N, C-alpha and C positions, 0 to 999 in steps of 0.2 A: 908587679904581676905576679900571681901564686904559680909555682911550677908544676902543679899537679892539677888534676881534676879527677873527683871522687864521686863515682855511680854507687850510691850504698843506701838501699839494696837493690841487687839486680832484680827486675819485677818479672812477672809471670813464667817464674820458673818453680821448680821443686825445690826446696831448701833455703839456705843462707849464704849468699856471696857476695862480693862487692869486686869493683873494676877500678883500678886506679891508673891514669893515662897521665905520662911524664911527659913534660914539654922542656924545650930547650931554651935558650936564652932569647931566641927570635919568637918564641912563642907557639912554634910548630910542634907537632907530636914526634917525640923522641922514642918512646917505648910506651907499653901498656901492659898489665898483668890482671889476670883473671884470678881473683882469691876466694877461695872455698874457707869460709871462716868457721864452721861448725864442726866439732868432734863426735864420733859415735863410738869406735872402738869395739865392735863386736868380735873381732878376731880374738881379743883377749877375754872377753866376758865369757865366752863359750868354753874356755879350758877347764878340763874337770867334770864336765857334763859329759851324760852317757851321749854316745852318737845317734841313738835313736830318737833324741830330743831336737836334734839339729834341724829338720827340716821347719817344724814349728818355731823354734827359736830364732832360724835364720828369716822366717816371713816377717819378724817384727822389725826387721831393718826398715821396712817402707810399708806404707800403707796404700800407696798408688799401686806399686807394681810386686806385692808379695808372692803372687804365683811363680813369677821369674827366679826368685829365691827357694821358692819351695822345689820347684823343679830341679834346680841345678843342685841344691843341697840332697835332695831325694836321689839323684843320680850318683853322688858321692857316695851317700850311705849303700846304695846297689853295690858300688864297687867294694867298700868295707866287708860287705856280706859276701861278694863274689857268686851273686846270683844272676840269673836273667829272668827279667819279670816277664808276665805273661802278656801275649800280646795284646789283650782286651785292655789290660792296664797301662800299657805303654800308649794304646790310642786313645785313653780318656785323658792321660797326661797331656798329649798333643793337642787335643780339643782345648782343654783349659790352657795350655799355654798360649795357644792362637787367640783363644776369647781374650786374654789377656791383652796380647797386642792389638786386638780390635779396639779395647776401650782405651788404652792409653794412647794410641795414634789419635785416636777421637779427640782424647782431650788435650793432646799437644797441637794437633791442628787447629780445631774449632774454637777452643777456649783461649788458648794462648798464644798463638801464631795470626789466626785470621782476623782478629781486629786490626792489625798493621795493613794487611791487605785490601781490607774494606773501606778502613777510615784513611789510609795512607800513612807513610812514616811519620808524616808532620802533622798528623790530626790531632785533634783536642784530646790529651790523655784523659780527661774527665771521661770522654765517650770511648775511647779507644780499648773496648772490653768487650767481654761476652754480653754485659746489660746494654752496652750501645749498641750492639750487633742487634738486638731484639728489635730495637727501633726502627733501625734500617732495611735488615734482612732477617725479619722472624721467622721465616722458613729455613733459611741457612744454619740459624742458632738452634733452633727445634730439631733439625736434622743431626745435629752434633750431640745433642742432650740424647736423642733417641739411640743413636749408634753407641753411646758409651753405655747408656742403660743396657742395650741388648748384650755386649759382651758382660756387663757385671752380671747381668742374670743368669748366663750359663756358667760362671764361676759359682754361683751359689747353687744352681739346680746339680751340677756334677759334683762340684767341691765341698759343699755344705754351708758355706758362708761366702758372702761378697767380699769381705776383708779376711785376710789370714784363714782361708778355707781349709778344713783340717782333714780331708780327706787323700789328700796327698801324701803318702807315708813311705818309708824304705821298704823296698820290696814290690811297689806298685801304687795300688788305690786300696782304700778301706772300703769302699762301696761299688758295686757293679751299675752300670747304667740300666735305668728303667725305659720301658717302652713309651710311656707317658711323656718322660723328659726328653727321650730322643724327638718324638714326635712334634713336641711343642717347639723346640729348638729349630728344628728344619721347617716348620710352618714359617718362621720368622726370617729365614735367611732371603727369600726373595725381596722383601721389603729393603733391606740392609742393604743388599747390592745395589738395589736401583739409587737410594739416596747417596752411597757412596760414589756412583758414576756422576751423578748430577754435580756433588762436591768438586769431584776431579775435574769436570768440565769447566766448571766456573773457575778454578784456579788456573788452568792453563791459559783461559783468556785474561786472566789477569795478570801473568808474568810479562808482558810485553811492555806493562808499567813500571815495572822493576828492573830493566835492563841493566842499569847502573849496579844496582845490589847483586844481580847475579855476577856481574863482573867482578865485583870487590868483597863478597862477602865469604871469606875463607875459601877463596879460589886459588889455589897455588897446589905444587906436586907433592902428592903424600902417596904413601902405600894403602892398600885397603885390606882388612882383615875380615874373616869370617867362616861361618859354617858353610859347609856344600855336602849335598848327597853322593853316593858313589858315582852318579852320572853329571856330576857338578851343577846340578839343579838347586834351586833355593831349599834351604832345609834351616828350621829353627830348634828343632828337638834334639836331633840325633846328628851323625855325620861326622866328616873330619873338616880340618881348618884348611883354608887356602888362603895364600899371601900374594896381592896382585901389585905391581908397581904402577906409578901414574900414568904411564904410556900404554897400561894394558897386558904387561909381559907377567906371565906366572911365576912367582918368585919361588914359592912353595907350594905343595899340593899334597892333599889327602895325608896331612901331618895330623900324628895322633894328638889329639886334645890333652890326652892324660901326661904327655910330654911337653906342656906349654913351657915350662921353666928352661927348655934347650934354646928356645927361640925369643921368648919375651923376657925382657927385664923391667925392673921397678926401680925408678929414681925419687927422690925427694927434692923440694925446694922450700926454703924457709918462710915463703910468703903464702903457704897454702897447705892445709890439711889432706888434700886430696893428691893421691900418689901420680908418678908420670911414668906410665908404661912405655917402654919402646921396643923397637926389633933390634934385638943384641947383635946380629951379624954385622949393622950398621953403627952400633952405638949410639949413645945418648949425647945430645938431643937430636941427632940426624935421623934416628930410625923412627920418625913420626908416621902414624898410621891413624884411619880413622876406621871406625865399626859402625854398625846401625844399618838403618833402611837403605841409605844412599850406597854404603859399602856392599851391602847383600845384593843390590841390584847391579851393581859395577860386575861384582864377583861372579855371579850366578850365570851358566849357560842360558838356563830358563828359568821361569817361575813353576812352570808345570800344571797351571790351571788356564783355561780359555781365556777369562776376561782379564785376569792380571796378565797373561802374556801379551795380549793386544794392547794393553796399557803400556807395559813395560817396552815393546818394539817402538811406539811411538815416543816415549820416553828417552830412549837411546838415540833415537835420530836426530836429537839437537847437537849430540857431539859424540864421537867415541868412548872415551872414560869422561864421566861426569864429575867434573873436581869442583865445581862451587857447591859450597855448604848450602846455598840458598835452596838446592834440588833436593835437601833430605824431606822438605815439605810434601812436595809430589810424590816423592817415593813413599812416604807413609801412607797416602790414599791408595797408591798402588798395593801395598803389603796389605791393607784393609780388604782389598778384592780378594787378595790370594787368601787371606786368613778364612773369609766367610766360605771361600769356595773349597778350600780344605776341610772346614769344619762339616760342611755338608758331604763331602766325600767320606770323611772318616766315619761320620755318623751312619752313613748308608752301607757300610760295611757290616755285615752282619758278624764279624768277628767282634767288633767293638762292644756288642750287646753280649757277649758271653760273660759269666759270673764268675769266672775264674780270673781275678784281678790281682792277686797277690802273691807272692813269694815270700816264705818264712825262712829265716836263718838268723845265728848270731855272727859274730865278727869271725871273719876268716881271712881277712888280711888287715894290715896294720895301716895300710894307707890307701886312699880314695880321692880320685878326682872326677868332679862332676860339671861338665860344660853344655851349656845351652845357648840360643839366641834370645836374649830379653829384648823388649821393644826397642831399647835404646843400644844395642849390639851385644857382642859374645859377654858371656857371664861365666865366671870360672869360680868353683868352690874346691879347696883342697885341703883335706882333714888327714890328720895322723893320729892314731889312737895306741893305747896301751892293750896287752892282752885280755884287761877287762872291760875291753868297750869304752873306754873315758877318751875323752878329748885332749890330746897332749899338745897338740900346735894345729892352727887354722890360717890359711891364707885365702883372702878374696880378693880378684880382680874384677872390678864393676865397670861396666859397659861406659858409663860416663868417665871413668879413670881410663880407660884406652884413648878416650878422645881429647885426654887433658892437654897434651902439648898441641894439638891441631887448634882447640879451643883457643889458648892462648895466643897462637900466632895468628888467628881469625880476629882476635879483638885488636891486635895490634895493626892489621891490615885496614880493617875497617876504619880505626880511630886516625890512622894517617891519611885515609882518602877523605872522610868525610868532616872529622872535626875541625874546625877553625876556630882558635881560642879568641880572636879579636872579634869575632861575631859570632860568637856561640849561643846556639839555639837549643831548645828541647828534642827536635827532630834529629840532631846530630847524635845527641846521646842516647836517644831512641834506639838509631841504627846499631848503636856499639852493644846496646843489649839484645836488639833481635837477632844479631848473628850467634849469640849465646843461645837464645832461645830456637835456633834452627836445629842445634843439636839437642834439644830438649833433656837438659841434663837432669839427673835425679841425684841431690846432692846429699839427701839422707841415707841414699844407699852406700854412696861412694867412699865418703870419708872415715878412715881408720888411722890409728895413731901407729908411727914407725918408732921404736924405742920409748924414750921419755917423752911424756907429754910437756909442751910449752904450757908457761902459766905465767901470768902477770898480775899480782895483787896490790891495788892501790888503797891506802888508808886515808881517809878524808875526814878532816872536823865537820860539825854540825852547818858551818858555814860554807862547806863545800872546797875548804883550803886542803892541799895536798900536804899531808904530814909525813908520809913515808911510803915507800915502793920495795917490794921484793918480787924478783923475778928468778924463773927456771927456765931453761931450754932456750 
């Protein structure tokens, strides 16, 4: 009997990864690892570039969530310029960031996760996808497509393009909001709210069928980290960091995001290109925490919008602090409601239509940190420049990276409970993948080199014979 089971690739996520499940001599699961197998290295590629290029360059990290990187990078550049951007510019950034959240959460829920709920974890993998959903619940599949389309349209109309929108720049925005675009977006919000509430109602009904998954899908004590406003409410663009224990105690509150390095450390492991952030006071690997929609709804005192607050109140009635990573799915739908309601509020604010949307300045500080909430969690961009404004050093902590320790623990928990090597089924392995999909990792965003890149080169003859091997790292 083999002593490992390998899932390669992990499906219905963004990026490339595999899972290795290690068995003991009795064939029981002993351990499991989530390997992120691709390398990006944007932190090194940007060295020597003018800081003003950073938002556009950082957007190229990912085609699914470029707005998240644009916003965090632009905020870091605002800090390098030492400017306060006009309120209209900040509001437009907020709208685009929330539109990114809407479309990304819609992709994660409807396209990547919902097939498991509709077809069942043990359903036919050939039909357990968005195309299969069209045949069973075309209304649900269409709602997901429509919701994602709306978010992308907002990004295009305000940001200039659907992918890598150019209008988010250091100092604010390059273009003001027009009345025609404002009204077009506002006209579409009621429909989007209605279909999101339909999906939320449907999913809540489904969860009773997945009680075993709820109990074992990354259900363990960790801390939670994310931004909150000064009132402790849900916040995605600005605010300060809050850290909560698994029992709901506030460990740290109103922490300055620019000083993240005082309480977040970064470790590396030989089996993954994805860094392992941890809470410094507890050390590695004990200092595991989670970020993203589940963490944000655990952390926040309120959402601050009526529909989202009602949905969150029902959500939190399940238990005090929601520990199971299965609940990420419901949290995403609640955040879509919040995002749509906040987009409406921001666009109805007359200040948002002000034409003054950008502050201009050169480099006034040699170091800047930008922090915002991406769909998957807290995103940190940290730059150091020389007096000429050229990037000397950059560090990125991506939302998926924050969750890396928790994802590895989740894979191990699910594998130990569901995987039976003597009667292995596809549905068992699908559950191992599904717990990763609960976190909705964005692996292109999150992988960066630390030190020298590991490299292996195999020299093979025309018949495939291995002639020589050279390795580094």
